[in-house]
N, C-alpha and C positions, 0 to 999 in steps of 0.2 A: 504494500500500500504506500503510495507516494504522499509526501507532505509538501507544503508550500516551500520548504527549504530545498527541495529537490529541483533539479533542472534536467529532466530525462532526455530531452533531445540534445541539449548541449553536451551532456555526459556521453551520449552515444557517439557524437562527433569526436569527442576527445578520445574515446576508446578506439575509434576507427583510425584516427591519425596516429595513435601510439603503436598501431600494428605495422607502421611504415609500409602502407599498401603500394603496390606497383600497379599503375592504372593502364588498363587496356579498354577503357570506357570513356564516355564523355564526362566532363568537358575537356577540350583540347589542350588546356594548359598543364594537364597531368599533375595535379596537386601543386602547381606553381613551378614545376621543373622547366616548362616551356613558357617563360614569362620574363618580365623585367624584375630585377632583383628586389626592388622596393615593394613588389606585390607578392613575393613568394611566400612569406609567412602567412599572410592573410588567406591566400588561395589554398592552403592546406585543408581548410574547412569547407571549401567550395566543392562539395561532393554531389552525388546523384542518388537515385533510389536503389541503393545496394542492400545486401543482407545486413540487417541490424539497424538500418537507417529509416525504414518505414517509407510510406508513400502518402503525400499530402491528400491525394484524391481518393484514397481508400485506406485510411490510417487504422492500424491495429496494434502498433508497437509504440515506439518512442514518441512519435507525433501525436498519436491518440492519447497517450499519457499526459503529454504537455498541454494539449487542448483541454483535457479533462480537468487538470489543475487550474487552467484559466477560467473555465466555467465555474469551478468550485469557489475561486477567489471572488468572482463578480456575482456569484449566487444566481446564476441563470440556468436555463434549461440546456442550452448547447452553445459552445463557443467555437469559432473557427479562426485559424491563422490566415491572414491575407498577405500575399507577397506582391500584389499589384496596387498597394495603397488603399486608402479609404474609397478611392474611385471605384474599385471593383466591388467593394462592399455595398456602396450606394446602388450600383447597377444591379447587383444580385437581389438586394432586398426589395427594390422597386419592381423589378420584373416578376418576382415571386408574389407580390401583393396585388398587381393589377394587370389587366389585359386591354386589348384594343377597345377604344371608345369609353373606357372606364373614366369616371370623374375622380380626380385626385386633388385634394387641397394641399397647396404648397406654399410654404413661407417664401416670400419673394426674394429675400437676400440669401439665397441658397447657393451652394457650390455648383459650378457648371456640370459636374458629373451627375447631379440630380436631374438636371434638364436633359442631358444626353440620355439618361435612362428612360425618362418619360417619352422622349422622342422615339427611342427604340421600341417601347411598348405601344406606341401610337395611342397613348392615353390623352385625356382632355384635362390639362392642368387648370386649376382655378387658383390664381395667385392671391396670397394674403399679404398685404403691405405691412411691413414691420413699423413699430414706433420709431420715431427719430429723436435722438438725444441732442439737444441744442448745445450743451456744454462740450460734449465730445465731438459734435458735428458728424456723427455716424449713425447708421441704422442699428437698432438693437434687436429686440425680439417682437414677435407678434402678440397682440393682446388677447385676453380671453374673450373680450367683447367682439373682436373681429372674428374669432373662431366660432363663437356662438352664432353670429349672424350668418356666417358661411355655411354652417351645418344646417341651419334653418332653411337656407336657400337651396342647398344641395344635400338633402338627407340621404341620397343614394351613393354618396361618396364612398369609394372603396378603400381609401387610406388618407391619412394626413401626414405630411412630411415636414418636420421641424428641424431647425438648425440651433444647436445649444451646446456650448456657448457660442457667441459670435466670435469673429477672428480676434477681437480685442479683449476677449475674456469676460465680456459682459454676459450675465445670465438674467433670466426672467422666470417668473413662476409658471412652470409648465405643468405642475401637478393638476390644477383645475382643468387644463386643456386635455390632459390625458384622461381624467375622469369623465369629462364631457364626451369625448370621442368614444370611450368604452360604453357609455350609456346608450350610444347609437350603434354599438358593435363595429366601430370604425377602428382599424389597427393604427397605431401610432408608430411611425418610423422616424428615428432621430439620427441625424448626422452629428455625432458628438466627436468629430475629428480632433478637436482641441481639448478633450476632457478625459483621456484615459486614466488620469490620476485623480479623478473626482470621487473615487471610492475611499479616499484617505480620511475623510472627515474634517471637521472644523479646523482651520478657517477655510478649507477648500469647499466649494459648493457641492451639493449632492449630485450623483450621476443620474442620468435618465433611466438607467437600469434600476436604480434604487427607487425611482419615482414611478415605476410601473410601465415604461414604454415597452412596446412589443418587440421591436428590433432596434439595436443600437450599434452604430459603426464608430470605431475609434481609431485614430492614427497614433499608434504606439510610438512612432518615430518623432512625433512633434514634441512631446514633453517627457517621455520615458526614454531610457537608453537603448532604443532599438534602432536598427539601420533604416535608412530612408526606404520608403515603400512598405515597411513593416506595419501592419495594422491588425485590428481585431474586429470580428463581427459577433455579436451576442444575440441569440434568440431567447426571448424572455417570456413567451406565452405560446398558446396553441392557436392564436388567431391567424397565424401564417404558418404553413406546413414547413417543418424543418427540412424534409426531403426536397421540397421545391427550392428552398434557398440553396441547399447543397448542390442540386442539379445545375442551377445557374452559376454557382461558383466554379463548378467543373467546366462549364462552357466559357466563362470569361477569364478565369485564371490561367496562367501559363501551365502547360503540361510538363514544363521543366522548371519547377519552382526552385528558388535559390535557398540552399541550405544555410548560407551565411545569414540571410534575412530571417529564416525560420529559427535558427539558433539564437539570434539576437532577440526574437520575440519571446522565446522561452526565458532568456536571461532577464528581459524587461519585466515579465510577469513576476519572476522571483524578486526583482528589485523592489517593485511596489508592494509585494506581499510581505517583505521583511522591513518595510519602512516603519520606523517606530515613532512614538510621541517625542522622544528625545531628538530624533532626526527632524521631525516637523518643527520643533521649537528652534533648532539650530538654523534650519532653512529660512524660517520666517524672520528670525533675528538678522540674518545676513541681508535679506531682501529689504527689511525696514531701514537698516543702516545705509544701504545703497540709495534708497529713495530719499532719505534725509539729506544725503550729500548732494544729490541731484537738485533737490528743492532749494538749495542755497544759490543756484545759478539764476540770475535775474531775468535772462532772456528766454527761459522756458518755464513751464509749470507741469507738475505731476498731476495727472487726472485721477480723481478718486471715483470708485464705482458708486452708482446710485444705491443708497441704503447700505453701503459698505459690503455689497454682495457681488463677488466676482473672483476671478482666478488670480491668486497671489503671484503666480509665475509670470503674469503679464504685467508689464509696466508701459503705459502710454504717456509720452511727453508731448506737450503741445507748444508750438512756437508762440512766443510773446514778442517777436521781433518782425522785421521785414522778411525774414527767411521763411520759405515754405517748409513743410515737412520733408519734401524731396531735397531741398537745399540742406537741411540739417543732416539728413542721411548721408549725403555726399561729403559733408564736412567731417562727420564721424569716421567715414571710411578712410579719410586721409590719415587718421590716427590708428588705423587698423581695427576699427570697431565696426562690425557688420551687423546691422539690425535686420529684423524679420521683414518689415515693410514700412513704407511711408505713404501718406496721403497728402492732400494740399495743406493740411494743418498739423498733422501728428506724425510721430515716429513710434513704432511698436518694438519693444524689447521682449523677447521670450527668455526667461531666466532658467537656469538648471535646477532640477529637483535634487538639491544637495542633501547628502546624509551627514551625520555629525562629524565635524572636523574635516570634511572634504574642502580643499581649498579651491577658490575661484577668484580671479583678479578683479572683483567688483570695486574695491577701493581705488585701484589704479585706473579703471575705466572711468570712474567718476571724476578723478583728477584730470584725466586726458580730455574728457568732454568739457570740463570747466576751462581748461587751457584753450581748447579750440574755439570756445564761445566768449573768450575774455574781452574781445573788442566789440561784441555785438550788443547794441542797446535795445532795451525793452521799449515797445511802443504799444499803443492801444490799437488792436486789430478790429476790423469790421466784424459784426456778428453774422451768424448764418441764418438765412431765411428758412423758415419751416416749410418743407416740401408739402405739396397739396395733391399728391397722387391718390387715386381711388384706393380705398382699403381692400376692396375685392374686385378682381379683374380677370379677364381671360384673354387668350390670344385672338387677335383680329382675324388671323388666318390659321386654322387648325393645322397640326403637323401633317395630317394625311391629305391636305389640299395644297400645301406650299409649292409643290413641283409644278402646279398648273400655271403659275404666274411668271411673267417675264420680269427681268431686273434692269434697273437703270441706276446710274450714279449721279447724285445731285449734290450741290453745295450743302454743307451741314445745316445752315440756317433755313434752307428751303425744305428740309426733311420733315419739319414739324407737321404733324397731321397725317403723314404717310405711314406705311407699314414697313418696318425694318426688314431688309433682306439679308441681314447678317447679324450674328451675335457678337457684341463688342464687350470684351472682358478686361477690365483693369487687373493686371497680374503682377504681384499678388494684390488682393487676396483671392482672386479667382471667382469672384461673384459678378455675374453679368450685369452690366449697366443697361444694355439694350439686348432684347431677345429677338431672334429671328421669328417673325410672325406677329410681333406686338406693335401696337400703335405708338408712334414716337410723339412724346409730349414736349412741351416747352421746358419743363423742369429737367427732363432727361438731357436735352440738348445743352441747356445752361450748365448742367453738371459735367457733361462731356467736354465742353469748351474749357471749363476750369481745370479739369484734369490734364488736357492737352497743354494748356498754358503753363501749368506748374510742373510739367515734366513726367507725367505718368507713363508707364509702359502698358501696352495692350496686347492681348491675343485677339485676332480678328481685326476688322477695320483697316484693311490694307491701304486705303486711300486717305486715312485720317490726317496724315502728315501734310496733305494738300488741302485739308479742310473739306473733303468730300466723303459721302457715305452712300451705301447701296440701299435702295428701297424697291419695293414691288410696284409694278404697274397694275393698279387695281381698277382702272377705269378705261 
């Protein structure tokens, strides 16, 4: 019987490496023998489905044991390792929950993978506009009132998809939303990419699995010590069939999964399972000291979560000078400090989940930031206008009709009122500003222009640099 102290898959890899195996199988680097010297030690663990190492798509040995420990830790019905990021988890859970023409309620500030899944399913998304935080100048979560209205309008909805927390670590009260959905037998799917550590307890917010969501997807690589693309999917009820989720994971995940990623997922689960109150006290103390040092810099301010509820591993600083968030980010990079993302106003730091006495150069970083901003004067910046988007909306052209329409390229300012023929995604955070098939509003264009002028990067929108955008000919 395994305990949370065990790491069955990692140990199986160690035992395999200790046999000094001679490879006549894939991958071609042959445990690093055919590779660059700097990669050789790492590639010893890059194995394949050999005797003793199990099979991700039909686990019965070390991977089965590791996933069972994960389910035990998160107290869910079934957990899966994901080697293609939370993207593949979102694809699988949505495809398992809905079919063609099904109505699905979707929090509008969702990740692009959610929209891609709905497109593949040929579902009919009904978008729920999130609340807007004027102090942070970002969208947060969807309100219970909006969800209530949406369910009353669309009682036949097959699922509701929420994003919790948002990219900046802001949370909202999703428990009433989950309860309301369940009263109508609507499954709740949660993209909790940024919350795999949310089971740790106060002062960390509760996880959606603890609050009763039916399926939850988490990016272990975002805040736990897992490799990039390493994620978890948790099935937490019988409202969606486990076998259906498993089938779609088999379809969407690589048939040659990375043992490096899977081994790191096993270790990440062990890391959070052995995280103690002393570790938490140490981590919070280090974070608070870092925030205190940053707060001494006059040209920036540390944003505080509404009602003090949010992810302590996220720190968002907002410019109080003529510099945009993008400018600040570039300034920090000159000092070797690389942050998660910037927007026109803010810069987001994702801090490590430190255990007791683990060092991290937070004091040095605070000093370096202070030096970089030493000549920057604080000014009064203009306030943000509250967006007036509809709380509940749908695509102007459904996914299954988009291919019927021709496309033209028009100047950005002339696109207002047209239907977007492309999805425009500021990246990071990967949340679409414009969706292919949705009506383009004045607010969306004003926001797009602000992003362009302040130096945002985009996925999609190939002609934005020339101030043009693609729209559908609908008349």
